[in-house]
C-alpha positions, 0 to 999 in steps of 0.5 A: 486541478490538471496536470499535463506531460509538459507540466512540472510534477508530470510523473516521468513513469507515464512516458514510458507507456505505450499509451501514456494518459493525455493529462492527470486530474487531481482531487483538490487539495492535491496539486502537482507539487504534492504529487511529485513529492508522494511519487518520489521513490521508492514507490510500489503498487499493491493490487489484488482481488476485490472479494479478498479474504479477511486473512488477505486484507489483514496481510495487505493492510500490514504490508502496506504499513510496514512499507509506508513506515520505511519511507515507501509510497503505496499506490493502488486503485481504491477498489474494495478488498486489497486496494483498500487494505493497501491505502488503509495501510499506509495511512495508518503509518501516516505514509504516502499513498496515491489512489488511481481511479477509473472514474472521475476524481469527484466520483466515489466508486465504490460508495463504500469507500467514500471515507477512505477516499476523503482520507486519501485526498487530505494527506495524499492524492486521488488522481485519474485520466478521466474528466470530473463527474466520468462514471465508472464503466467495466472498460475503464478500470483495466485501462486505469491499471496501466498508470497504477503499474507506471507510477511504481518501481514494483507491483505487488499482487495479493489474492488474484484469481485468473481473471483478476485485473490485478494480472492486468496490472502485472502485465503492464508492469512487465511491459514498462520494466517494473519488477513484479512481486506476489504473495504466495497462497495455498493452491486450494485458494481459487482467488490466489490462483492468479498470484500463484501463477506469477510466482510460477512464472517467476515473480519475486515472493512476498511474505513480509515488508522485508522481502520488498525492502530488499528487493528495492535496495533498502536495508530493513535493519536500518529502516527498523532503527529509523523507526525506533529512534522516532519514539521514545526510549521506553517505547523503543525497548518495548518495541524491541521486546515485541520484535523478539516475542509478540504477545498480548498486552496483558502478557508484555506488561507482566513480563516487562513489569509495566503498570497498565496505564504506562504500558497503554501510553507506550503502545499508543505511541508505537501504534501512532508510529506505525511500529506495531500492529495487533493481530486478530487475536489481540497480540502485538507484533512489529509492523 
């Protein structure tokens, strides 16, 4: 499907670009109506290194999941690393996510993200300014980044080196009057040098989803209450315990006196609601 500037559903933010795309191609089954719903504020873009560290990808997944659970849409570029983790996190919370490609909408690039692309297309949207079958090319990705920036209210940069395309996205965001945010990291990590540079220059620090929600004018406590009301009373009590003191399933079960089968049922309910996440060591934490 093609959406033009004169069509209902055309994202208004694109008109603020110095060089807006002449049209957008949407991968089926998405259409203009779905795109309009997906891009209803609040919307953030999450971008960063393709060669992300395991910690950076895990943080991005948790960040996107928490934001999506609070009703924030996540836009990114479906690249390896941070982009993919951002889309995955939003999908894990059954949230809204839009992928902007630097190639045709029918081209899965990178191939390793083909399955992820199919999941995004099913419930979100995959869009591009390039016609179908257009192959990826190095110059198309920086051009794509201006669309990523324009669709969001804020751009969050994670693990970006000095030469990262994520910094190009941040530059477009500043030109379009969007807020730029960045995740701080050790100065010893070269892949995070660009994000730290943005922080030095005044970007808003992001250490958790709550930082972003506050910046967007959303009350994190209210968002948490809305998550709690979406699950059963027993699951909400378990969630409150996890927020107070994260732990492994075994330690939580022992602390609360829950049988393993009952604990697992409640955890499954919370995970499907996007309310909890598992750390690499198995600890359960609030998403």
